[in-house]
C-alpha positions in Angstrom: -15.4 1.0 19.4 -16.6 4.7 18.8 -18.2 6.9 21.4 -19.5 9.8 19.5 -21.9 12.4 21.3 -25.3 12.3 19.5 -25.7 15.2 17.2 -28.7 16.4 18.9 -26.6 17.1 22.0 -24.1 19.1 20.1 -26.3 21.6 18.3 -29.2 23.7 19.3 -32.7 22.1 19.4 -34.3 22.5 15.7 -37.1 24.9 16.3 -40.6 24.1 15.2 -43.0 27.0 14.9 -46.2 25.7 13.1 -48.5 28.2 14.7 -46.5 31.3 14.2 -48.6 34.4 13.9 -46.4 36.2 11.5 -44.7 35.4 8.2 -41.5 36.8 9.7 -41.6 34.3 12.6 -42.0 31.4 10.1 -39.0 32.8 8.0 -37.0 33.1 10.9 -37.8 29.8 12.5 -37.0 28.0 9.0 -33.7 30.0 8.7 -32.5 28.8 12.1 -33.6 25.2 11.3 -31.4 25.3 8.0 -28.5 26.7 10.0 -28.8 24.0 12.7 -29.2 21.1 10.0 -26.1 22.5 8.2 -24.2 22.4 11.5 -25.5 18.8 12.2 -24.3 17.7 8.7 -20.8 19.2 9.2 -20.6 17.4 12.6 -21.7 14.1 11.0 -19.0 14.4 8.3 -16.4 15.3 11.0 -17.4 12.1 12.7 -17.0 10.0 9.4 -13.6 11.6 9.3 -12.8 10.4 12.8 -13.7 6.8 11.8 -10.8 6.9 9.4 -8.4 7.3 12.4 -9.9 4.2 13.9 -9.5 2.3 10.7 -6.0 3.4 10.5 -5.4 2.0 13.9 -6.9 -1.3 12.7 -4.8 -1.2 9.6 -1.6 -1.1 11.9 -2.9 -3.7 14.2 -3.7 -6.1 11.3 -0.3 -5.4 9.7 1.4 -6.5 12.9 -0.7 -9.7 12.9 1.9 -12.8 12.7 0.8 -15.8 10.7 2.2 -18.9 12.7 5.1 -20.2 10.8 6.2 -23.9 11.5 9.9 -22.7 11.0 9.7 -20.7 14.2 8.6 -23.7 16.2 11.3 -26.1 15.4 13.0 -28.3 18.0 15.8 -30.7 17.6 15.3 -34.4 18.5 18.2 -36.9 18.8 17.6 -40.1 16.8 19.5 -43.2 16.0 20.6 -43.9 12.3 21.8 -47.3 11.2 22.2 -50.6 12.8 24.7 -51.7 15.5 27.7 -51.5 15.5 27.4 -48.8 12.9 24.7 -47.0 14.6 25.0 -43.2 15.3 23.0 -40.5 16.8 21.9 -37.7 14.6 19.9 -34.4 15.3 16.6 -34.2 13.4 14.6 -30.8 13.3 10.8 -31.4 14.0 8.0 -29.1 14.9 7.2 -28.3 18.5 3.4 -29.3 18.0 2.2 -28.0 21.4 3.8 -24.5 21.1 2.6 -24.3 17.3 -1.0 -25.2 18.3 -0.9 -22.7 21.1 0.4 -19.9 18.6 -2.5 -21.1 16.2 -5.1 -20.6 19.0 -3.7 -17.1 19.8 -3.7 -16.3 16.0 -7.5 -17.4 15.9 -8.4 -15.2 18.8 -6.7 -12.1 17.3 -8.4 -12.8 14.1 -11.8 -12.8 15.9 -10.8 -9.7 17.8 -9.9 -7.9 14.6 -13.0 -9.0 13.0 -15.3 -7.7 15.8 -13.6 -4.3 15.7 -13.7 -4.0 11.9 -17.5 -4.9 12.1 -18.0 -2.2 14.9 -16.4 0.5 12.6 -18.6 -0.7 9.8 -21.7 -0.5 11.9 -20.7 2.9 12.9 -20.3 4.0 9.4 -23.7 2.7 8.6 -25.3 4.5 11.5 -23.7 7.8 10.4 -24.8 7.4 6.8 -28.4 6.8 7.9 -28.1 9.8 10.1 -26.9 11.8 7.1 -29.8 10.6 4.9 -32.2 11.6 7.6 -30.8 15.1 8.1 -30.5 15.7 4.3 -34.3 14.9 4.0 -35.1 17.3 6.8 -32.8 19.9 4.9 -34.7 19.5 1.8 -38.1 19.9 3.6 -36.8 23.1 5.3 -35.8 24.5 1.9 -39.3 24.0 0.6 -40.5 25.8 3.8 -37.9 28.6 3.1 -39.2 29.1 -0.6 -42.8 29.4 0.6 -41.8 31.8 3.4 -39.8 33.9 0.9 -42.7 34.2 -1.4 -45.2 35.2 1.4 -42.5 37.6 3.0 -42.2 39.4 -0.4 -45.9 39.7 -0.7 -46.0 41.8 2.5 -43.5 44.3 1.1 -44.9 45.0 -2.4 -43.9 48.8 -2.1 -40.6 48.5 -0.5 -38.0 47.4 -3.2 -35.1 48.0 -0.8 -36.3 45.5 1.7 -37.4 43.1 -0.9 -33.7 43.1 -2.3 -32.3 42.6 1.2 -34.8 39.8 1.7 -33.8 38.1 -1.4 -30.2 38.4 -0.7 -30.8 36.8 2.7 -32.8 33.9 1.4 -30.3 33.3 -1.4 -27.4 33.1 1.2 -29.5 30.6 3.2 -30.5 28.6 0.1 -26.8 28.5 -1.0 -25.8 27.3 2.6 -28.5 24.5 2.4 -27.4 23.3 -1.1 -23.8 23.1 0.0 -24.8 21.1 3.1 -26.8 18.7 1.0 -23.9 18.4 -1.6 -21.6 17.5 1.5 -24.1 15.2 2.9 -24.6 13.1 -0.4 -20.8 13.0 -1.0 -20.2 11.9 2.6 -22.9 9.2 2.1 -21.4 7.8 -0.9 -17.8 7.8 0.8 -19.3 6.0 3.7 -20.9 3.4 1.5 -17.8 2.6 -0.3 -15.9 2.4 2.9 -18.4 0.0 4.3 -18.0 -2.1 1.2 -14.3 -2.2 1.7 -14.5 -3.1 5.3 -16.9 -5.9 4.3 -14.4 -7.4 1.9 -11.9 -7.2 4.9 -14.2 -9.2 7.1 -14.6 -11.7 4.2 -10.7 -12.1 4.0 -10.6 -12.6 7.8 -13.2 -15.1 7.6 -11.3 -17.0 4.9 -8.0 -16.8 7.1 -9.9 -18.2 10.1 -11.3 -21.0 7.9 -7.9 -21.9 6.8 -6.7 -22.5 10.4 -9.4 -25.3 10.9 -7.7 -27.2 8.1 -4.4 -27.5 9.9 -4.0 -30.5 12.1 -1.2 -32.3 13.8 -0.9 -34.5 10.8 -0.5 -31.7 8.3 2.7 -32.2 6.1 5.1 -29.5 5.2 3.5 -28.7 1.9 0.2 -28.3 3.6 1.6 -26.0 6.1 3.5 -23.9 3.5 0.2 -23.7 1.4 -1.5 -22.4 4.6 1.2 -19.8 5.2 1.2 -18.6 1.5 -2.6 -18.4 1.2 -2.8 -16.7 4.6 -0.3 -14.2 3.7 -2.0 -13.4 0.4 -5.4 -13.1 2.0 -4.0 -10.9 4.9 -2.5 -8.5 2.1 -6.0 -8.4 0.5 -7.7 -7.5 3.9 -4.9 -4.9 4.5 -5.5 -3.4 0.9 -9.3 -3.2 1.7 -8.7 -1.5 5.0 -6.3 1.0 3.3 -9.0 1.7 0.6 -11.8 2.1 3.1 -9.5 4.6 5.1 -8.7 6.6 1.8 -12.3 6.8 0.8 -13.2 8.8 3.9 -12.7 12.5 4.3 -9.5 13.4 6.0 -8.7 15.5 9.0 -6.0 18.2 8.1 -5.6 20.9 10.8 -9.1 20.3 12.1 -10.5 20.8 8.6 -12.1 18.1 6.7 -10.9 17.9 3.0 -12.0 15.7 0.2 -10.4 12.2 0.0 -8.1 11.2 -2.8 -10.6 9.3 -5.0 -13.0 12.5 -5.1 -10.5 14.2 -7.3 -11.8 12.6 -10.5 -14.9 14.6 -10.0 -13.2 17.8 -9.1 -14.1 20.9 -11.0 -11.0 22.1 -13.1 -12.1 25.7 -12.4 -11.4 25.3 -8.8 -7.9 24.1 -9.3 -6.3 27.5 -9.6 -7.6 28.9 -6.3 -6.7 25.6 -4.7 -3.2 25.8 -5.8 -3.0 29.5 -4.6 -4.0 28.2 -1.0 -1.2 25.5 -1.3 1.4 28.0 -2.3 0.4 30.1 0.7 1.5 27.3 3.0 5.1 27.1 1.6 7.9 29.5 2.6 8.9 32.4 0.4 12.3 30.5 -0.5 10.3 27.5 -1.6 8.0 29.8 -3.7 11.0 31.3 -5.3 12.5 27.8 -6.0 9.2 26.7 -7.6 9.0 29.8 -10.0 12.7 29.1 -11.1 11.6 25.5 -12.1 8.8 26.7 -14.4 9.7 26.3 -18.1 9.0 29.9 -19.6 8.3 28.4 -23.0 5.5 26.1 -21.8 4.4 27.5 -18.5 4.9 24.2 -16.9 7.6 22.3 -14.9 10.2 20.1 -16.5 9.8 16.3 -15.5 13.0 16.1 -13.2 11.9 19.2 -11.1 8.2 18.1 -11.1 9.2 14.8 -9.5 11.1 16.6 -6.8 8.3 19.1 -6.1 5.6 16.3 -5.6 7.7 14.7 -3.0 8.5 18.1 -1.4 4.6 18.8 -1.1 4.1 15.5 0.5 6.8 15.6 2.9 5.4 19.0 4.0 2.2 17.5 5.1 -0.1 18.5 2.3 -3.1 16.2 1.7 -3.2 13.9 -1.3 -6.2 15.7 -2.6 -4.2 19.1 -2.4 -1.0 17.6 -4.0 -3.0 16.1 -6.8 -4.9 19.2 -7.6 -1.5 21.2 -7.6 -0.1 18.6 -10.0 -2.9 18.8 -12.4 -2.5 22.6 -12.6 1.2 22.6 -12.9 1.3 19.5 -15.1 -1.4 20.7 -17.6 -3.8 18.0 -16.5 -7.5 17.9 -16.7 -9.6 16.1 -14.1 -12.3 15.2 -16.7 -9.8 13.2 -18.7 -8.8 11.3 -15.3 -12.5 10.8 -14.5 -13.3 9.3 -17.9 -10.0 7.0 -18.0 -10.6 5.6 -14.6 -14.2 4.7 -15.5 -13.4 3.1 -18.7 -10.4 1.1 -17.3 -12.7 -0.2 -14.5 -15.2 -1.2 -17.2 -12.5 -3.0 -19.2 -11.3 -4.9 -16.1 -14.8 -5.9 -14.8 -15.4 -9.7 -15.2 -19.0 -9.7 -13.8 -21.8 -11.1 -16.0 -22.4 -14.3 -18.0 -20.6 -13.1 -21.1 -17.9 -11.0 -19.6 -16.0 -13.7 -17.4 -12.5 -12.8 -18.5 -10.4 -9.9 -19.4 -9.5 -10.1 -23.0 -6.2 -9.3 -24.9 -8.1 -6.5 -26.8 -9.5 -5.0 -23.6 -5.9 -4.9 -22.1 -4.8 -3.3 -25.4 -7.5 -0.6 -24.9 -6.2 0.0 -21.5 -2.8 0.7 -23.0 -4.3 2.9 -25.7 -6.2 5.0 -22.9 -3.0 5.6 -21.0 -1.3 6.6 -24.3 -4.0 9.3 -24.5 -3.2 10.9 -21.2 -0.4 13.3 -20.2 2.3 12.5 -17.7 0.5 13.9 -14.6 -2.9 12.5 -15.6 -1.5 8.9 -15.8 -0.2 9.5 -12.2 -3.7 10.5 -11.1 -5.2 7.5 -12.7 -2.9 5.1 -11.1 -3.7 6.7 -7.6 -7.4 6.4 -8.3 -7.3 2.7 -8.9 -7.5 0.6 -5.7 -4.7 -2.0 -4.7 -7.3 -4.7 -5.6 -7.9 -3.4 -9.1 -4.1 -3.0 -9.7 -3.4 -6.6 -8.7 -6.3 -7.9 -11.0 -4.9 -5.9 -13.9 -1.2 -7.1 -13.2 -2.6 -10.8 -13.0 -4.6 -10.3 -16.4 -1.6 -8.8 -18.1 0.1 -12.3 -17.8 -3.1 -14.3 -18.3 -2.7 -17.4 -20.7 -6.4 -17.4 -21.9 -7.8 -20.0 -24.1 -6.5 -19.7 -27.7 -4.2 -16.8 -26.6 -7.1 -14.4 -26.3 -5.8 -13.1 -22.9 -2.8 -11.2 -21.6 -0.3 -8.9 -23.3 2.5 -9.9 -25.8 6.1 -9.2 -24.7 6.2 -6.0 -26.8 2.9 -4.8 -25.5 4.1 -5.3 -21.9 7.3 -3.5 -22.7 5.2 -0.7 -24.1 3.1 -0.4 -21.0 6.3 -0.5 -18.6 7.9 2.2 -20.7 4.8 4.4 -20.2 4.7 3.8 -16.4 8.3 4.4 -16.1 8.1 7.6 -18.1 4.9 9.1 -16.1 4.8 7.5 -12.6 6.3 8.9 -9.4 8.9 6.6 -7.5 6.4 5.6 -4.9 3.9 4.6 -7.6 6.6 2.6 -9.4 7.4 0.8 -6.3 3.8 0.0 -5.7 3.5 -1.2 -9.4 6.7 -3.3 -8.9 5.3 -4.9 -5.7 2.0 -5.7 -7.5 4.0 -7.3 -10.3 5.9 -9.5 -7.8 9.3 -11.0 -8.3 9.0 -11.8 -12.0 10.5 -11.1 -15.4 7.8 -8.3 -15.6 9.6 -6.6 -12.7 13.0 -6.6 -14.5 11.2 -5.2 -17.7 9.8 -2.4 -15.5 13.4 -1.8 -14.0 14.8 -1.6 -17.6 12.0 0.9 -18.5 13.0 2.9 -15.4 16.5 2.9 -16.5 15.6 4.2 -20.0 12.6 6.3 -19.3 12.5 7.7 -15.8 14.2 11.0 -14.5 17.5 10.6 -12.5 15.7 11.7 -9.4 12.9 9.0 -9.9 15.5 6.3 -10.5 17.2 7.3 -7.2 14.2 7.4 -5.1 12.8 4.2 -6.6 16.3 2.3 -5.8 16.5 3.8 -2.2 13.0 2.3 -1.5 13.7 -1.0 -3.2 17.1 -1.2 -1.3 15.3 -0.5 2.0 12.9 -3.4 1.2 15.7 -5.9 0.4 15.8 -9.2 2.4 18.2 -12.1 2.4 15.2 -14.3 1.2 14.6 -12.0 -2.0 18.2 -10.6 -2.3 18.7 -12.3 -5.7 15.6 -10.8 -7.2 16.2 -7.2 -5.8 19.8 -7.5 -7.0 18.6 -8.2 -10.5 16.3 -5.0 -10.3 19.3 -2.9 -9.2 21.4 -4.2 -12.1 18.6 -3.5 -14.5 18.4 0.1 -13.4 22.0 1.2 -12.6 24.0 -1.1 -10.3 26.6 1.7 -9.9 23.8 4.2 -8.7 22.6 1.4 -6.3 26.0 0.9 -4.7 26.3 4.6 -4.4 23.1 4.9 -2.6 24.0 2.0 -0.3 27.2 3.4 0.6 25.7 7.0 1.3 22.8 5.5 3.5 24.0 5.6 7.1 22.1 2.7 8.7 22.6 -1.0 9.7 20.4 -2.4 6.7 22.4 -0.5 4.1 25.6 -1.7 5.7 24.4 -5.2 5.5 23.5 -4.9 1.9 26.9 -3.5 1.1 28.6 -6.5 2.8 26.8 -8.7 0.7 27.4 -6.6 -2.5 31.2 -6.7 -1.5 31.2 -10.5 -1.2 29.4 -10.8 -4.4 31.9 -8.5 -6.1 34.8 -10.2 -4.6 33.5 -13.7 -5.9 34.0 -12.4 -9.5 37.2 -10.4 -8.8 40.3 -11.7 -10.5 42.8 -9.6 -8.8 43.7 -11.5 -5.6 44.7 -8.2 -3.6 41.5 -6.5 -4.5 39.4 -9.7 -3.8 41.1 -10.0 -0.4 40.5 -6.4 0.5 36.8 -6.7 -0.4 36.5 -10.0 1.8 38.1 -8.1 4.7 35.9 -5.0 4.5 32.9 -7.3 4.2 33.8 -9.4 7.1 34.5 -6.5 9.4 31.0 -4.9 8.6 29.2 -8.4 9.0 30.8 -9.1 12.4 30.0 -5.6 13.6 26.4 -5.9 12.7 26.1 -9.5 14.1 27.7 -8.2 17.4 24.8 -5.9 18.0 22.0 -8.1 16.3 22.7 -11.8 16.2 19.9 -12.4 13.9 20.9 -10.0 11.1 20.2 -12.3 8.0 21.9 -10.2 5.4 25.2 -9.9 7.6 25.0 -13.6 8.1 24.7 -14.2 4.2 27.9 -12.3 3.9 29.7 -13.8 6.7 28.8 -17.4 5.8 30.2 -17.0 2.4 33.5 -15.4 3.5 34.0 -18.1 6.2 33.5 -20.9 3.6 35.7 -19.2 1.1 38.3 -19.2 3.8 38.0 -22.8 4.6 36.8 -22.0 8.1 34.2 -24.9 8.2 33.8 -25.3 12.1 33.4 -21.5 12.6 30.9 -21.4 9.8 28.7 -23.9 11.7 29.2 -22.0 14.9 28.3 -18.7 13.6 25.4 -19.8 11.5 24.0 -21.7 14.2 24.1 -18.6 16.5 22.3 -16.7 13.8 19.5 -19.4 13.4 18.9 -19.4 17.1 18.3 -15.6 17.0 16.3 -15.6 13.7 14.9 -18.9 12.4 14.1 -17.4 9.1 17.6 -16.3 8.3 17.7 -18.3 4.9 21.5 -18.0 4.0 22.5 -19.2 7.5 20.8 -22.5 6.9 22.6 -22.5 3.3 26.0 -21.9 4.6 25.7 -24.2 7.6 24.4 -26.8 5.2 27.3 -26.4 2.8 29.7 -26.8 6.0 28.0 -30.0 6.8 28.5 -31.1 3.2 32.3 -30.5 3.7 32.2 -32.7 6.9 30.0 -35.4 5.0 27.2 -35.0 7.6 24.6 -35.8 5.0 21.5 -35.8 7.2 22.2 -32.5 8.7 23.1 -31.0 5.3 19.9 -32.2 3.9 18.0 -30.7 6.7 19.4 -27.2 6.5 19.2 -27.1 2.5 15.4 -28.2 2.7 14.7 -25.1 4.9 16.7 -22.8 2.7 14.9 -24.0 -0.4 11.8 -23.5 1.3 12.6 -19.9 2.3 14.2 -18.3 -0.8 12.4 -17.8 -4.1 15.2 -18.1 -6.6 18.8 -17.6 -7.3 21.9 -19.7 -8.2 22.4 -21.0 -4.4 18.8 -22.3 -4.5 19.4 -24.1 -7.7 22.7 -25.7 -6.3 20.8 -26.6 -3.0 18.2 -28.5 -5.0 20.9 -30.5 -7.0 22.6 -31.5 -3.7 19.4 -32.6 -2.2 18.6 -34.7 -5.3 21.9 -36.5 -4.9 21.4 -37.2 -1.3 18.1 -39.0 -2.1 
């Protein structure tokens, strides 16, 4: 996995002069030893930073891992329906068992391969951590030798104050070097241990995913297969979150320099923030510096919220590290790292469910978290949010909606609204997107969107909508549309129209159809349908599996009474993309018009499994119930 050159081959041999005849020789040898050990520790920390790149590669490989979905292995079988002379042939969709089992086998092999690679990275980290501990102990011993040598050296120069002063300065410089190396070693050890723990959680998640494959058999029904997909997807997200957390715990390489990781900010010394900020400002152009100065509110000395949001994104886009950006944010947002450290520690304690008498997060504990956040300023809330892991955020979101015994868990509607308002007022757009994803597609997401509409800066609203629009799929279009509406549907439409890519054009086609369905002016309705149809056909010509384009075109064709063309076009989309949900819906509705009940039922059944909510899903369920 990793092929690092042993430390001893990259630095001079550590000298050992036990029989030196002079105090000066002992002093020189000890000084050389400290210098070599400091270099060794620096190299070891650099090795640990290199492991982060390996974990990032594993993260990307794991993200691309596809969980076998039976919907992708469907085949059509012709069966006879009814008795002679009224018998007729119908096409039934079934799963190609052989192909599905082959995909499952490949999936298992991929899981095992990923497990071996992650385990190798974990073992490499453990080895480096042990080496750091050994070098750090050697450094402590060398410091003791240095102190003794200094005392003896000064005794040989009782009548030479000038040489004594030079000696003290040299020894003090060496001692500072040794102390700094020890501090770095201890911090790197702690980072490596945390990353190891996160990697172990990823391994546990992979084991859970592998065990799930053994429960799938040829006789598994649709519900069991769907449960397998849902559980595997959930567990995969957990494994990915842990890999990301492991990567973020380690030092980062920036221009060949190792800088502190994000989580180390909570222990940063506030006195170091000003010079750190100065070094960041040195990295921006004179024009950017002038723009920054113009943004500062002379009455407060800090930047107004709207400009602050833009500046944070500018820093990140310029390539500054997370640690540098956050230190700059604290300085310019009047935040204190000690407030962040205390808040993160207390929130983690309140969310902790370990122990016999601490088996659930109570309503009072969740209220305390709200109170802690109220006590922080805007930028401090941002840093606290970044310090919490994905796993901690998911746990918090779950507890917010907990229905504990006698109502002792969860937050009330007003308390949740208060929390959402705080988040919307303080968090950056990237953090709000992460929080929305953590909440899932629920009423809480709509409450957050309403809070963003009321509390966030215009810049944050726009950036949040851009990201959410880019994430929109046909399967979740209804949920995302409700989010756009809750924030500002006009702004969402403006962003979509101004974004020049196929995904945005497909979203615009769907929005045009949605608007046309509510339009009372016949000419305007017709114009919207014509524009949407032109966009949808153009997109499908270059990508026949474009699910959003199919969603728009299917509705247009059905509204125009083109039943046969609907079936033809939607079938072509399904062949290219078996997960294009609305292609099944509109083909099913076309079969309904042709009274082909069996085919209608099959298509609507797949549609209902794929989409999460929406009026079309509700109608499909009603139609399926009528067929039964």
